[in-house]
N, C-alpha and C positions, 0 to 999 in steps of 0.2 A: 445732810439734806436728803429728802426723799426723792423718789423717781417722779418724773412728770407724767401725769395722767391726762389724757386727751379727752375732752368732753364735747358732745354734740347733742343738744336736746336731752332726751332721756337716756342716752347711752354714754358709757365710759369705756375708753380703750386703754387698757393697762399693760404697759410693756412687761414682757416676761422673758427672761434670759434662759429659762429651763425648758422652753418649748422646742419642738422640731424646727428645722430650718428649711425643709423641703417636703414636697408631696410624697416622695418615696419613704421618708421617715414617718410621716403622718400615717400612711397605710399600714405600718407595722405596730402602731399603738394598740394597746388593749385596755378595755375599761376596767372599772373596779371589780367586776365579776369575773374578769380574766377570760370571758367568752366573747363579749361584744367588742367591736373595734371602733376606731374613729371613722366617722362618716364624712367624706369630702362632699361639701355642699356645692352643687353645680348651679349656682345662682349668684347674681350680684346684689340681691336684696338681703340686707343684714337683718332688718326688723321692720315690721309694719306697726306704726303707732296706733293708739286707741282712737285718735282723731283723723286717721287716714293718711298721715304722713309716712314716707318711706325713707329709711336710711339705706343707702346703696353704695357699692363700690364703683367708683368712676370708671367709665369705659376705657379711658386711656391708661389705667393701671395695668401694668404688665406683670405676669408671673405670680400674682397673688394667689394664695390658697386659703379658702374659707372652709373650716371644718368644725364638727361637733363631736365631743367626747363626754360621756356621762352627763349629758344635758347642758354642758357649758360650750359656748361657741368661741372660736379662736380665728385670728387672721394672721397669716404669715405674708409679709411683703418684703421680699429681698431687695426690691427697688423702691420701696415706699408704697403707700396706699392713699389714694384720694377718697374721702368719704363725703357723699352728697346727701342733702336733704332740702326739699323745697322751701322750708321755713327757716333754715339755719345757714350760717356761713359755712362754706366748705372747710373741712378739716383735712390737712395733709399730714399723715403719719410718716415719720422717718423710717428708713429701712429697719426691719425687725419683726418680732413676733408679739402679738397682743391678745390678751383675753378680753372678750367683749362682755360687758355687764350692763344690765339695766340699773340705772341709778335709783337710790332709795331716798325718801324724805320722811321727816317726822310728821305725824298727823296726830295731834293730841299726845297720848301716851304710847302710841304704837308707831310702826313704820309701814310704809307702802311704797310700791314702785312709783317713780315719777311718771306722770301721764303727759304724753306729748302728741 
């Protein structure tokens, strides 16, 4: 049986066991070019949708780290993470580390990002 992927609108939150567990570990990460490092994002906004909706980390979420490395975004939530969006039901991620991906959908013979 596969891992549970959490979804909200156009985003998927994929549990990852191989990610850092703290901001101190994140700050030591190096990118594919071995020069650039992880960038801790000092915002609660995860993504702005094409139609104006915003996916955000809930204010009451404590100790979460939101960062980007090599163009991919991640969230570490040692105490869990609440994800909010005005048009979707709240998603509560259990404690852990997650890769954040924009979901894709088939359009004819090609693929495109889900628009939300």
